[in-house]
PQR file with spaces between the fields and no chain letter, atoms N, CA, C, O and H, PARSE charges and radii, in Angstrom:
ATOM       1  N    MET     1      -6.521  -21.244  -20.194 -0.4000 1.5000
ATOM       2  CA   MET     1      -6.928  -20.350  -19.112 -0.0000 2.0000
ATOM       3  C    MET     1      -5.838  -20.232  -18.049  0.5500 1.7000
ATOM       4  O    MET     1      -5.768  -19.222  -17.348 -0.5500 1.4000
ATOM       5  N    GLY     2      -4.988  -21.251  -17.921 -0.4000 1.5000
ATOM       6  CA   GLY     2      -3.981  -21.265  -16.875 -0.0000 2.0000
ATOM       7  C    GLY     2      -2.966  -20.142  -16.989  0.5500 1.7000
ATOM       8  O    GLY     2      -2.628  -19.497  -15.996 -0.5500 1.4000
ATOM       9  H    GLY     2      -5.045  -22.071  -18.491  0.4000 1.0000
ATOM      10  N    ALA     3      -2.482  -19.909  -18.199 -0.4000 1.5000
ATOM      11  CA   ALA     3      -1.470  -18.859  -18.395 -0.0000 2.0000
ATOM      12  C    ALA     3      -2.068  -17.480  -18.150  0.5500 1.7000
ATOM      13  O    ALA     3      -1.403  -16.598  -17.606 -0.5500 1.4000
ATOM      14  H    ALA     3      -2.756  -20.433  -19.006  0.4000 1.0000
ATOM      15  N    LEU     4      -3.320  -17.294  -18.553 -0.4000 1.5000
ATOM      16  CA   LEU     4      -3.966  -16.000  -18.334 -0.0000 2.0000
ATOM      17  C    LEU     4      -4.187  -15.727  -16.852  0.5500 1.7000
ATOM      18  O    LEU     4      -4.100  -14.581  -16.410 -0.5500 1.4000
ATOM      19  H    LEU     4      -3.860  -18.010  -18.995  0.4000 1.0000
ATOM      20  N    ALA     5      -4.469  -16.757  -16.094 -0.4000 1.5000
ATOM      21  CA   ALA     5      -4.651  -16.588  -14.647 -0.0000 2.0000
ATOM      22  C    ALA     5      -3.339  -16.178  -13.990  0.5500 1.7000
ATOM      23  O    ALA     5      -3.339  -15.364  -13.067 -0.5500 1.4000
ATOM      24  H    ALA     5      -4.540  -17.688  -16.453  0.4000 1.0000
ATOM      25  N    LEU     6      -2.228  -16.727  -14.452 -0.4000 1.5000
ATOM      26  CA   LEU     6      -0.928  -16.353  -13.895 -0.0000 2.0000
ATOM      27  C    LEU     6      -0.562  -14.916  -14.249  0.5500 1.7000
ATOM      28  O    LEU     6      -0.012  -14.190  -13.421 -0.5500 1.4000
ATOM      29  H    LEU     6      -2.227  -17.388  -15.202  0.4000 1.0000
ATOM      30  N    VAL     7      -0.866  -14.510  -15.468 -0.4000 1.5000
ATOM      31  CA   VAL     7      -0.613  -13.121  -15.877 -0.0000 2.0000
ATOM      32  C    VAL     7      -1.489  -12.172  -15.067  0.5500 1.7000
ATOM      33  O    VAL     7      -1.037  -11.113  -14.631 -0.5500 1.4000
ATOM      34  H    VAL     7      -1.313  -15.100  -16.141  0.4000 1.0000
ATOM      35  N    ALA     8      -2.745  -12.564  -14.871 -0.4000 1.5000
ATOM      36  CA   ALA     8      -3.648  -11.740  -14.072 -0.0000 2.0000
ATOM      37  C    ALA     8      -3.157  -11.624  -12.638  0.5500 1.7000
ATOM      38  O    ALA     8      -3.248  -10.550  -12.043 -0.5500 1.4000
ATOM      39  H    ALA     8      -3.111  -13.424  -15.225  0.4000 1.0000
ATOM      40  N    ALA     9      -2.642  -12.705  -12.073 -0.4000 1.5000
ATOM      41  CA   ALA     9      -2.116  -12.680  -10.706 -0.0000 2.0000
ATOM      42  C    ALA     9      -0.921  -11.733  -10.610  0.5500 1.7000
ATOM      43  O    ALA     9      -0.795  -10.980   -9.644 -0.5500 1.4000
ATOM      44  H    ALA     9      -2.569  -13.577  -12.556  0.4000 1.0000
ATOM      45  N    ALA    10      -0.054  -11.775  -11.605 -0.4000 1.5000
ATOM      46  CA   ALA    10       1.117  -10.890  -11.596 -0.0000 2.0000
ATOM      47  C    ALA    10       0.703   -9.432  -11.718  0.5500 1.7000
ATOM      48  O    ALA    10       1.271   -8.565  -11.054 -0.5500 1.4000
ATOM      49  H    ALA    10      -0.156  -12.387  -12.389  0.4000 1.0000
ATOM      50  N    ILE    11      -0.281   -9.161  -12.559 -0.4000 1.5000
ATOM      51  CA   ILE    11      -0.750   -7.782  -12.720 -0.0000 2.0000
ATOM      52  C    ILE    11      -1.414   -7.292  -11.449  0.5500 1.7000
ATOM      53  O    ILE    11      -1.181   -6.159  -11.029 -0.5500 1.4000
ATOM      54  H    ILE    11      -0.743   -9.865  -13.098  0.4000 1.0000
ATOM      55  N    VAL    12      -2.236   -8.123  -10.830 -0.4000 1.5000
ATOM      56  CA   VAL    12      -2.929   -7.735   -9.588 -0.0000 2.0000
ATOM      57  C    VAL    12      -1.926   -7.403   -8.495  0.5500 1.7000
ATOM      58  O    VAL    12      -2.045   -6.375   -7.829 -0.5500 1.4000
ATOM      59  H    VAL    12      -2.426   -9.043  -11.171  0.4000 1.0000
ATOM      60  N    PHE    13      -0.940   -8.268   -8.310 -0.4000 1.5000
ATOM      61  CA   PHE    13       0.024   -8.022   -7.242 -0.0000 2.0000
ATOM      62  C    PHE    13       0.917   -6.827   -7.562  0.5500 1.7000
ATOM      63  O    PHE    13       1.235   -6.035   -6.675 -0.5500 1.4000
ATOM      64  H    PHE    13      -0.843   -9.104   -8.851  0.4000 1.0000
ATOM      65  N    GLY    14       1.316   -6.696   -8.804 -0.4000 1.5000
ATOM      66  CA   GLY    14       2.165   -5.569   -9.191 -0.0000 2.0000
ATOM      67  C    GLY    14       1.477   -4.231   -9.010  0.5500 1.7000
ATOM      68  O    GLY    14       2.078   -3.290   -8.492 -0.5500 1.4000
ATOM      69  H    GLY    14       1.058   -7.340   -9.525  0.4000 1.0000
ATOM      70  N    LEU    15       0.234   -4.133   -9.427 -0.4000 1.5000
ATOM      71  CA   LEU    15      -0.501   -2.875   -9.262 -0.0000 2.0000
ATOM      72  C    LEU    15      -0.815   -2.592   -7.794  0.5500 1.7000
ATOM      73  O    LEU    15      -0.837   -1.435   -7.373 -0.5500 1.4000
ATOM      74  H    LEU    15      -0.255   -4.897   -9.848  0.4000 1.0000
ATOM      75  N    GLY    16      -1.057   -3.643   -7.021 -0.4000 1.5000
ATOM      76  CA   GLY    16      -1.281   -3.441   -5.586 -0.0000 2.0000
ATOM      77  C    GLY    16      -0.039   -2.899   -4.896  0.5500 1.7000
ATOM      78  O    GLY    16      -0.131   -2.007   -4.052 -0.5500 1.4000
ATOM      79  H    GLY    16      -1.039   -4.583   -7.363  0.4000 1.0000
ATOM      80  N    ALA    17       1.112   -3.433   -5.251 -0.4000 1.5000
ATOM      81  CA   ALA    17       2.366   -2.949   -4.669 -0.0000 2.0000
ATOM      82  C    ALA    17       2.688   -1.533   -5.137  0.5500 1.7000
ATOM      83  O    ALA    17       3.173   -0.715   -4.356 -0.5500 1.4000
ATOM      84  H    ALA    17       1.187   -4.157   -5.936  0.4000 1.0000
ATOM      85  N    LEU    18       2.422   -1.244   -6.401 -0.4000 1.5000
ATOM      86  CA   LEU    18       2.662    0.095   -6.927 -0.0000 2.0000
ATOM      87  C    LEU    18       1.776    1.122   -6.228  0.5500 1.7000
ATOM      88  O    LEU    18       2.241    2.197   -5.849 -0.5500 1.4000
ATOM      89  H    LEU    18       2.027   -1.908   -7.035  0.4000 1.0000
ATOM      90  N    GLY    19       0.511    0.789   -6.063 -0.4000 1.5000
ATOM      91  CA   GLY    19      -0.412    1.694   -5.385 -0.0000 2.0000
ATOM      92  C    GLY    19      -0.015    1.945   -3.935  0.5500 1.7000
ATOM      93  O    GLY    19      -0.120    3.067   -3.439 -0.5500 1.4000
ATOM      94  H    GLY    19       0.133   -0.084   -6.371  0.4000 1.0000
ATOM      95  N    ALA    20       0.438    0.898   -3.262 -0.4000 1.5000
ATOM      96  CA   ALA    20       0.865    1.062   -1.870 -0.0000 2.0000
ATOM      97  C    ALA    20       2.121    1.925   -1.784  0.5500 1.7000
ATOM      98  O    ALA    20       2.251    2.742   -0.872 -0.5500 1.4000
ATOM      99  H    ALA    20       0.523   -0.014   -3.665  0.4000 1.0000
ATOM     100  N    GLY    21       3.031    1.752   -2.715 -0.4000 1.5000
ATOM     101  CA   GLY    21       4.237    2.576   -2.721 -0.0000 2.0000
ATOM     102  C    GLY    21       3.929    4.048   -2.930  0.5500 1.7000
ATOM     103  O    GLY    21       4.493    4.909   -2.255 -0.5500 1.4000
ATOM     104  H    GLY    21       2.925    1.089   -3.456  0.4000 1.0000
ATOM     105  N    ILE    22       3.045    4.333   -3.854 -0.4000 1.5000
ATOM     106  CA   ILE    22       2.653    5.721   -4.096 -0.0000 2.0000
ATOM     107  C    ILE    22       1.921    6.284   -2.885  0.5500 1.7000
ATOM     108  O    ILE    22       2.183    7.410   -2.463 -0.5500 1.4000
ATOM     109  H    ILE    22       2.587    3.634   -4.403  0.4000 1.0000
ATOM     110  N    GLY    23       1.005    5.500   -2.330 -0.4000 1.5000
ATOM     111  CA   GLY    23       0.255    5.953   -1.159 -0.0000 2.0000
ATOM     112  C    GLY    23       1.149    6.223    0.038  0.5500 1.7000
ATOM     113  O    GLY    23       0.982    7.229    0.727 -0.5500 1.4000
ATOM     114  H    GLY    23       0.792    4.586   -2.674  0.4000 1.0000
ATOM     115  N    ASN    24       2.096    5.328    0.288 -0.4000 1.5000
ATOM     116  CA   ASN    24       3.019    5.533    1.403 -0.0000 2.0000
ATOM     117  C    ASN    24       3.872    6.778    1.205  0.5500 1.7000
ATOM     118  O    ASN    24       4.121    7.529    2.148 -0.5500 1.4000
ATOM     119  H    ASN    24       2.232    4.511   -0.272  0.4000 1.0000
ATOM     120  N    GLY    25       4.315    6.988   -0.020 -0.4000 1.5000
ATOM     121  CA   GLY    25       5.109    8.186   -0.309 -0.0000 2.0000
ATOM     122  C    GLY    25       4.324    9.457   -0.045  0.5500 1.7000
ATOM     123  O    GLY    25       4.851   10.412    0.525 -0.5500 1.4000
ATOM     124  H    GLY    25       4.113    6.378   -0.787  0.4000 1.0000
ATOM     125  N    LEU    26       3.069    9.471   -0.458 -0.4000 1.5000
ATOM     126  CA   LEU    26       2.235   10.652   -0.217 -0.0000 2.0000
ATOM     127  C    LEU    26       1.986   10.873    1.274  0.5500 1.7000
ATOM     128  O    LEU    26       2.058   12.002    1.758 -0.5500 1.4000
ATOM     129  H    LEU    26       2.641    8.695   -0.922  0.4000 1.0000
ATOM     130  N    ILE    27       1.696    9.806    1.990 -0.4000 1.5000
ATOM     131  CA   ILE    27       1.407    9.929    3.429 -0.0000 2.0000
ATOM     132  C    ILE    27       2.623   10.445    4.178  0.5500 1.7000
ATOM     133  O    ILE    27       2.520   11.392    4.958 -0.5500 1.4000
ATOM     134  H    ILE    27       1.637    8.888    1.596  0.4000 1.0000
ATOM     135  N    VAL    28       3.777    9.825    3.944 -0.4000 1.5000
ATOM     136  CA   VAL    28       4.984   10.224    4.669 -0.0000 2.0000
ATOM     137  C    VAL    28       5.408   11.634    4.273  0.5500 1.7000
ATOM     138  O    VAL    28       5.837   12.413    5.124 -0.5500 1.4000
ATOM     139  H    VAL    28       3.860    9.056    3.310  0.4000 1.0000
ATOM     140  N    GLY    29       5.292   11.965    2.998 -0.4000 1.5000
ATOM     141  CA   GLY    29       5.651   13.307    2.544 -0.0000 2.0000
ATOM     142  C    GLY    29       4.791   14.379    3.195  0.5500 1.7000
ATOM     143  O    GLY    29       5.302   15.408    3.637 -0.5500 1.4000
ATOM     144  H    GLY    29       4.943   11.332    2.307  0.4000 1.0000
ATOM     145  N    ARG    30       3.486   14.137    3.255 -0.4000 1.5000
ATOM     146  CA   ARG    30       2.593   15.120    3.872 -0.0000 2.0000
ATOM     147  C    ARG    30       2.819   15.206    5.377  0.5500 1.7000
ATOM     148  O    ARG    30       2.712   16.284    5.963 -0.5500 1.4000
ATOM     149  H    ARG    30       3.072   13.301    2.896  0.4000 1.0000
ATOM     150  N    ALA    31       3.129   14.078    6.001 -0.4000 1.5000
ATOM     151  CA   ALA    31       3.404   14.108    7.437 -0.0000 2.0000
ATOM     152  C    ALA    31       4.671   14.912    7.725  0.5500 1.7000
ATOM     153  O    ALA    31       4.700   15.708    8.663 -0.5500 1.4000
ATOM     154  H    ALA    31       3.216   13.202    5.526  0.4000 1.0000
ATOM     155  N    LEU    32       5.705   14.709    6.933 -0.4000 1.5000
ATOM     156  CA   LEU    32       6.935   15.480    7.122 -0.0000 2.0000
ATOM     157  C    LEU    32       6.696   16.966    6.862  0.5500 1.7000
ATOM     158  O    LEU    32       7.265   17.821    7.541 -0.5500 1.4000
ATOM     159  H    LEU    32       5.681   14.062    6.171  0.4000 1.0000
ATOM     160  N    GLU    33       5.868   17.261    5.894 -0.4000 1.5000
ATOM     161  CA   GLU    33       5.519   18.648    5.612 -0.0000 2.0000
ATOM     162  C    GLU    33       4.801   19.276    6.807  0.5500 1.7000
ATOM     163  O    GLU    33       5.084   20.411    7.191 -0.5500 1.4000
ATOM     164  H    GLU    33       5.406   16.567    5.343  0.4000 1.0000
ATOM     165  N    GLY    34       3.872   18.524    7.383 -0.4000 1.5000
ATOM     166  CA   GLY    34       3.151   19.025    8.551 -0.0000 2.0000
ATOM     167  C    GLY    34       4.055   19.198    9.765  0.5500 1.7000
ATOM     168  O    GLY    34       3.915   20.162   10.516 -0.5500 1.4000
ATOM     169  H    GLY    34       3.642   17.602    7.071  0.4000 1.0000
ATOM     170  N    ILE    35       4.980   18.263    9.954 -0.4000 1.5000
ATOM     171  CA   ILE    35       5.911   18.357   11.089 -0.0000 2.0000
ATOM     172  C    ILE    35       6.837   19.549   10.909  0.5500 1.7000
ATOM     173  O    ILE    35       7.175   20.227   11.880 -0.5500 1.4000
ATOM     174  H    ILE    35       5.094   17.480    9.343  0.4000 1.0000
ATOM     175  N    SER    36       7.249   19.808    9.675 -0.4000 1.5000
ATOM     176  CA   SER    36       8.137   20.948    9.462 -0.0000 2.0000
ATOM     177  C    SER    36       7.403   22.280    9.675  0.5500 1.7000
ATOM     178  O    SER    36       8.023   23.274   10.054 -0.5500 1.4000
ATOM     179  H    SER    36       6.974   19.258    8.887  0.4000 1.0000
ATOM     180  N    ARG    37       6.121   22.301    9.439 -0.4000 1.5000
ATOM     181  CA   ARG    37       5.357   23.535    9.650 -0.0000 2.0000
ATOM     182  C    ARG    37       4.992   23.743   11.117  0.5500 1.7000
ATOM     183  O    ARG    37       5.008   24.869   11.615 -0.5500 1.4000
ATOM     184  H    ARG    37       5.617   21.494    9.132  0.4000 1.0000
ATOM     185  N    GLN    38       4.660   22.636   11.810 -0.4000 1.5000
ATOM     186  CA   GLN    38       4.290   22.738   13.225 -0.0000 2.0000
ATOM     187  C    GLN    38       4.989   21.623   13.998  0.5500 1.7000
ATOM     188  O    GLN    38       4.407   20.561   14.218 -0.5500 1.4000
ATOM     189  H    GLN    38       4.647   21.721   11.405  0.4000 1.0000
ATOM     190  N    PRO    39       6.224   21.858   14.408 -0.5600 1.5000
ATOM     191  CA   PRO    39       6.994   20.803   15.084  0.2800 2.0000
ATOM     192  C    PRO    39       6.367   20.338   16.404  0.5500 1.7000
ATOM     193  O    PRO    39       6.620   19.215   16.840 -0.5500 1.4000
ATOM     194  N    GLU    40       5.566   21.173   17.034 -0.4000 1.5000
ATOM     195  CA   GLU    40       4.966   20.776   18.312 -0.0000 2.0000
ATOM     196  C    GLU    40       3.904   19.680   18.139  0.5500 1.7000
ATOM     197  O    GLU    40       3.527   19.038   19.119 -0.5500 1.4000
ATOM     198  H    GLU    40       5.360   22.085   16.680  0.4000 1.0000
ATOM     199  N    LEU    41       3.424   19.460   16.930 -0.4000 1.5000
ATOM     200  CA   LEU    41       2.429   18.412   16.668 -0.0000 2.0000
ATOM     201  C    LEU    41       3.059   17.127   16.146  0.5500 1.7000
ATOM     202  O    LEU    41       2.379   16.282   15.564 -0.5500 1.4000
ATOM     203  H    LEU    41       3.730   19.982   16.134  0.4000 1.0000
ATOM     204  N    ARG    42       4.357   16.988   16.358 -0.4000 1.5000
ATOM     205  CA   ARG    42       5.071   15.839   15.808 -0.0000 2.0000
ATOM     206  C    ARG    42       4.473   14.508   16.264  0.5500 1.7000
ATOM     207  O    ARG    42       4.255   13.619   15.441 -0.5500 1.4000
ATOM     208  H    ARG    42       4.910   17.674   16.830  0.4000 1.0000
ATOM     209  N    GLY    43       4.209   14.362   17.541 -0.4000 1.5000
ATOM     210  CA   GLY    43       3.690   13.093   18.053 -0.0000 2.0000
ATOM     211  C    GLY    43       2.346   12.727   17.449  0.5500 1.7000
ATOM     212  O    GLY    43       2.127   11.579   17.061 -0.5500 1.4000
ATOM     213  H    GLY    43       4.386   15.084   18.210  0.4000 1.0000
ATOM     214  N    THR    44       1.451   13.694   17.368 -0.4000 1.5000
ATOM     215  CA   THR    44       0.128   13.447   16.805 -0.0000 2.0000
ATOM     216  C    THR    44       0.222   13.113   15.321  0.5500 1.7000
ATOM     217  O    THR    44      -0.417   12.175   14.843 -0.5500 1.4000
ATOM     218  H    THR    44       1.629   14.626   17.683  0.4000 1.0000
ATOM     219  N    LEU    45       1.020   13.885   14.602 -0.4000 1.5000
ATOM     220  CA   LEU    45       1.151   13.638   13.167 -0.0000 2.0000
ATOM     221  C    LEU    45       1.833   12.300   12.883  0.5500 1.7000
ATOM     222  O    LEU    45       1.479   11.598   11.936 -0.5500 1.4000
ATOM     223  H    LEU    45       1.539   14.647   14.990  0.4000 1.0000
ATOM     224  N    GLN    46       2.805   11.964   13.709 -0.4000 1.5000
ATOM     225  CA   GLN    46       3.517   10.702   13.509 -0.0000 2.0000
ATOM     226  C    GLN    46       2.596    9.511   13.773  0.5500 1.7000
ATOM     227  O    GLN    46       2.634    8.517   13.048 -0.5500 1.4000
ATOM     228  H    GLN    46       3.092   12.534   14.479  0.4000 1.0000
ATOM     229  N    THR    47       1.774    9.616   14.808 -0.4000 1.5000
ATOM     230  CA   THR    47       0.826    8.544   15.105 -0.0000 2.0000
ATOM     231  C    THR    47      -0.171    8.381   13.966  0.5500 1.7000
ATOM     232  O    THR    47      -0.458    7.265   13.533 -0.5500 1.4000
ATOM     233  H    THR    47       1.743   10.423   15.397  0.4000 1.0000
ATOM     234  N    THR    48      -0.689    9.492   13.490 -0.4000 1.5000
ATOM     235  CA   THR    48      -1.637    9.444   12.382 -0.0000 2.0000
ATOM     236  C    THR    48      -0.976    8.893   11.123  0.5500 1.7000
ATOM     237  O    THR    48      -1.602    8.155   10.362 -0.5500 1.4000
ATOM     238  H    THR    48      -0.456   10.398   13.841  0.4000 1.0000
ATOM     239  N    MET    49       0.286    9.250   10.903 -0.4000 1.5000
ATOM     240  CA   MET    49       1.008    8.747    9.745 -0.0000 2.0000
ATOM     241  C    MET    49       1.160    7.229    9.817  0.5500 1.7000
ATOM     242  O    MET    49       0.960    6.538    8.818 -0.5500 1.4000
ATOM     243  H    MET    49       0.795    9.849   11.521  0.4000 1.0000
ATOM     244  N    PHE    50       1.513    6.704   10.997 -0.4000 1.5000
ATOM     245  CA   PHE    50       1.690    5.258   11.124 -0.0000 2.0000
ATOM     246  C    PHE    50       0.379    4.511   10.922  0.5500 1.7000
ATOM     247  O    PHE    50       0.371    3.425   10.342 -0.5500 1.4000
ATOM     248  H    PHE    50       1.676    7.265   11.809  0.4000 1.0000
ATOM     249  N    ILE    51      -0.719    5.073   11.388 -0.4000 1.5000
ATOM     250  CA   ILE    51      -2.026    4.447   11.168 -0.0000 2.0000
ATOM     251  C    ILE    51      -2.347    4.440    9.675  0.5500 1.7000
ATOM     252  O    ILE    51      -2.810    3.432    9.141 -0.5500 1.4000
ATOM     253  H    ILE    51      -0.713    5.955   11.858  0.4000 1.0000
ATOM     254  N    GLY    52      -2.101    5.559    9.007 -0.4000 1.5000
ATOM     255  CA   GLY    52      -2.346    5.640    7.568 -0.0000 2.0000
ATOM     256  C    GLY    52      -1.487    4.677    6.778  0.5500 1.7000
ATOM     257  O    GLY    52      -1.970    4.032    5.847 -0.5500 1.4000
ATOM     258  H    GLY    52      -1.725    6.378    9.441  0.4000 1.0000
ATOM     259  N    VAL    53      -0.217    4.572    7.138 -0.4000 1.5000
ATOM     260  CA   VAL    53       0.683    3.644    6.439 -0.0000 2.0000
ATOM     261  C    VAL    53       0.208    2.207    6.658  0.5500 1.7000
ATOM     262  O    VAL    53       0.240    1.393    5.736 -0.5500 1.4000
ATOM     263  H    VAL    53       0.175    5.096    7.895  0.4000 1.0000
ATOM     264  N    GLY    54      -0.229    1.901    7.869 -0.4000 1.5000
ATOM     265  CA   GLY    54      -0.739    0.555    8.136 -0.0000 2.0000
ATOM     266  C    GLY    54      -1.965    0.228    7.305  0.5500 1.7000
ATOM     267  O    GLY    54      -2.101   -0.890    6.808 -0.5500 1.4000
ATOM     268  H    GLY    54      -0.255    2.563    8.619  0.4000 1.0000
ATOM     269  N    LEU    55      -2.855    1.194    7.151 -0.4000 1.5000
ATOM     270  CA   LEU    55      -4.048    0.968    6.334 -0.0000 2.0000
ATOM     271  C    LEU    55      -3.691    0.810    4.859  0.5500 1.7000
ATOM     272  O    LEU    55      -4.276   -0.013    4.156 -0.5500 1.4000
ATOM     273  H    LEU    55      -2.744    2.102    7.555  0.4000 1.0000
ATOM     274  N    VAL    56      -2.731    1.600    4.399 -0.4000 1.5000
ATOM     275  CA   VAL    56      -2.328    1.502    2.993 -0.0000 2.0000
ATOM     276  C    VAL    56      -1.629    0.171    2.741  0.5500 1.7000
ATOM     277  O    VAL    56      -1.784   -0.408    1.666 -0.5500 1.4000
ATOM     278  H    VAL    56      -2.255    2.269    4.970  0.4000 1.0000
ATOM     279  N    GLU    57      -0.865   -0.322    3.707 -0.4000 1.5000
ATOM     280  CA   GLU    57      -0.152   -1.586    3.535 -0.0000 2.0000
ATOM     281  C    GLU    57      -1.085   -2.785    3.510  0.5500 1.7000
ATOM     282  O    GLU    57      -0.666   -3.884    3.148 -0.5500 1.4000
ATOM     283  H    GLU    57      -0.739    0.149    4.580  0.4000 1.0000
ATOM     284  N    ALA    58      -2.337   -2.594    3.887 -0.4000 1.5000
ATOM     285  CA   ALA    58      -3.297   -3.696    3.796 -0.0000 2.0000
ATOM     286  C    ALA    58      -3.625   -4.005    2.337  0.5500 1.7000
ATOM     287  O    ALA    58      -3.992   -5.134    2.010 -0.5500 1.4000
ATOM     288  H    ALA    58      -2.677   -1.701    4.182  0.4000 1.0000
ATOM     289  N    MET    59      -3.495   -3.015    1.463 -0.4000 1.5000
ATOM     290  CA   MET    59      -3.835   -3.215    0.054 -0.0000 2.0000
ATOM     291  C    MET    59      -2.951   -4.269   -0.617  0.5500 1.7000
ATOM     292  O    MET    59      -3.492   -5.140   -1.299 -0.5500 1.4000
ATOM     293  H    MET    59      -3.197   -2.098    1.728  0.4000 1.0000
ATOM     294  N    PRO    60      -1.616   -4.242   -0.462 -0.5600 1.5000
ATOM     295  CA   PRO    60      -0.827   -5.309   -1.103  0.2800 2.0000
ATOM     296  C    PRO    60      -1.098   -6.691   -0.510  0.5500 1.7000
ATOM     297  O    PRO    60      -0.952   -7.701   -1.199 -0.5500 1.4000
ATOM     298  N    VAL    61      -1.488   -6.741    0.754 -0.4000 1.5000
ATOM     299  CA   VAL    61      -1.807   -8.042    1.357 -0.0000 2.0000
ATOM     300  C    VAL    61      -3.066   -8.611    0.699  0.5500 1.7000
ATOM     301  O    VAL    61      -3.125   -9.798    0.380 -0.5500 1.4000
ATOM     302  H    VAL    61      -1.607   -5.920    1.314  0.4000 1.0000
ATOM     303  N    VAL    62      -4.062   -7.761    0.502 -0.4000 1.5000
ATOM     304  CA   VAL    62      -5.280   -8.195   -0.186 -0.0000 2.0000
ATOM     305  C    VAL    62      -4.949   -8.591   -1.619  0.5500 1.7000
ATOM     306  O    VAL    62      -5.472   -9.585   -2.124 -0.5500 1.4000
ATOM     307  H    VAL    62      -4.014   -6.796    0.761  0.4000 1.0000
ATOM     308  N    ALA    63      -4.086   -7.822   -2.279 -0.4000 1.5000
ATOM     309  CA   ALA    63      -3.683   -8.143   -3.651 -0.0000 2.0000
ATOM     310  C    ALA    63      -2.933   -9.472   -3.698  0.5500 1.7000
ATOM     311  O    ALA    63      -3.100  -10.243   -4.643 -0.5500 1.4000
ATOM     312  H    ALA    63      -3.662   -7.015   -1.869  0.4000 1.0000
ATOM     313  N    LEU    64      -2.114   -9.743   -2.694 -0.4000 1.5000
ATOM     314  CA   LEU    64      -1.392  -11.010   -2.644 -0.0000 2.0000
ATOM     315  C    LEU    64      -2.355  -12.182   -2.493  0.5500 1.7000
ATOM     316  O    LEU    64      -2.200  -13.207   -3.157 -0.5500 1.4000
ATOM     317  H    LEU    64      -1.978   -9.117   -1.927  0.4000 1.0000
ATOM     318  N    VAL    65      -3.335  -12.033   -1.632 -0.4000 1.5000
ATOM     319  CA   VAL    65      -4.334  -13.097   -1.451 -0.0000 2.0000
ATOM     320  C    VAL    65      -5.100  -13.318   -2.756  0.5500 1.7000
ATOM     321  O    VAL    65      -5.327  -14.458   -3.162 -0.5500 1.4000
ATOM     322  H    VAL    65      -3.461  -11.200   -1.092  0.4000 1.0000
ATOM     323  N    LEU    66      -5.492  -12.238   -3.401 -0.4000 1.5000
ATOM     324  CA   LEU    66      -6.196  -12.353   -4.676 -0.0000 2.0000
ATOM     325  C    LEU    66      -5.310  -13.013   -5.732  0.5500 1.7000
ATOM     326  O    LEU    66      -5.788  -13.819   -6.529 -0.5500 1.4000
ATOM     327  H    LEU    66      -5.307  -11.312   -3.070  0.4000 1.0000
ATOM     328  N    ALA    67      -4.034  -12.675   -5.737 -0.4000 1.5000
ATOM     329  CA   ALA    67      -3.106  -13.300   -6.690 -0.0000 2.0000
ATOM     330  C    ALA    67      -2.988  -14.799   -6.431  0.5500 1.7000
ATOM     331  O    ALA    67      -2.948  -15.590   -7.373 -0.5500 1.4000
ATOM     332  H    ALA    67      -3.646  -12.020   -5.089  0.4000 1.0000
ATOM     333  N    PHE    68      -2.933  -15.193   -5.156 -0.4000 1.5000
ATOM     334  CA   PHE    68      -2.874  -16.633   -4.851 -0.0000 2.0000
ATOM     335  C    PHE    68      -4.154  -17.335   -5.271  0.5500 1.7000
ATOM     336  O    PHE    68      -4.112  -18.469   -5.748 -0.5500 1.4000
ATOM     337  H    PHE    68      -2.966  -14.550   -4.391  0.4000 1.0000
ATOM     338  N    ILE    69      -5.289  -16.673   -5.099 -0.4000 1.5000
ATOM     339  CA   ILE    69      -6.546  -17.269   -5.541 -0.0000 2.0000
ATOM     340  C    ILE    69      -6.531  -17.459   -7.059  0.5500 1.7000
ATOM     341  O    ILE    69      -6.933  -18.506   -7.566 -0.5500 1.4000
ATOM     342  H    ILE    69      -5.323  -15.752   -4.712  0.4000 1.0000
ATOM     343  N    LEU    70      -6.066  -16.443   -7.774 -0.4000 1.5000
ATOM     344  CA   LEU    70      -5.988  -16.556   -9.231 -0.0000 2.0000
ATOM     345  C    LEU    70      -5.003  -17.642   -9.657  0.5500 1.7000
ATOM     346  O    LEU    70      -5.247  -18.354  -10.631 -0.5500 1.4000
ATOM     347  H    LEU    70      -5.739  -15.592   -7.362  0.4000 1.0000
ATOM     348  N    MET    71      -3.889  -17.770   -8.929 -0.4000 1.5000
ATOM     349  CA   MET    71      -2.910  -18.806   -9.270 -0.0000 2.0000
ATOM     350  C    MET    71      -3.464  -20.191   -8.985  0.5500 1.7000
ATOM     351  O    MET    71      -3.107  -21.156   -9.661 -0.5500 1.4000
ATOM     352  H    MET    71      -3.692  -17.191   -8.138  0.4000 1.0000
ATOM     353  N    GLY    72      -4.335  -20.294   -7.987 -0.4000 1.5000
ATOM     354  CA   GLY    72      -4.955  -21.588   -7.689 -0.0000 2.0000
ATOM     355  C    GLY    72      -5.901  -22.039   -8.785  0.5500 1.7000
ATOM     356  O    GLY    72      -6.176  -23.231   -8.920 -0.5500 1.4000
ATOM     357  H    GLY    72      -4.624  -19.511   -7.437  0.4000 1.0000
ATOM     358  N    GLN    73      -6.403  -21.088   -9.572 -0.4000 1.5000
ATOM     359  CA   GLN    73      -7.303  -21.445  -10.668 -0.0000 2.0000
ATOM     360  C    GLN    73      -6.537  -21.816  -11.923  0.5500 1.7000
ATOM     361  O    GLN    73      -7.126  -22.285  -12.898 -0.5500 1.4000
ATOM     362  H    GLN    73      -6.180  -20.119   -9.462  0.4000 1.0000
ATOM     363  N    ALA    74      -5.217  -21.607  -11.906 -0.4000 1.5000
ATOM     364  CA   ALA    74      -4.420  -21.888  -13.105 -0.0000 2.0000
ATOM     365  C    ALA    74      -4.280  -23.375  -13.348  0.5500 1.7000
ATOM     366  O    ALA    74      -3.640  -23.785  -14.316 -0.5500 1.4000
ATOM     367  H    ALA    74      -4.739  -21.226  -11.114  0.4000 1.0000
């Protein structure tokens, strides 16, 4: 069971990081698109973008904690 728990931990953390990378790319891309269309809303869009990026970055932290829990069972 120990080796499977380590593989599961690696998969959990890897997919969490992959999902966060994709999510951050989408958020920043859409924010830049919005800023280019309406430059006067830059401050509002930038603030919203940073909040969104912060929320998306919580996912790899949760995945890391879950990976450590799985590694503790190994």
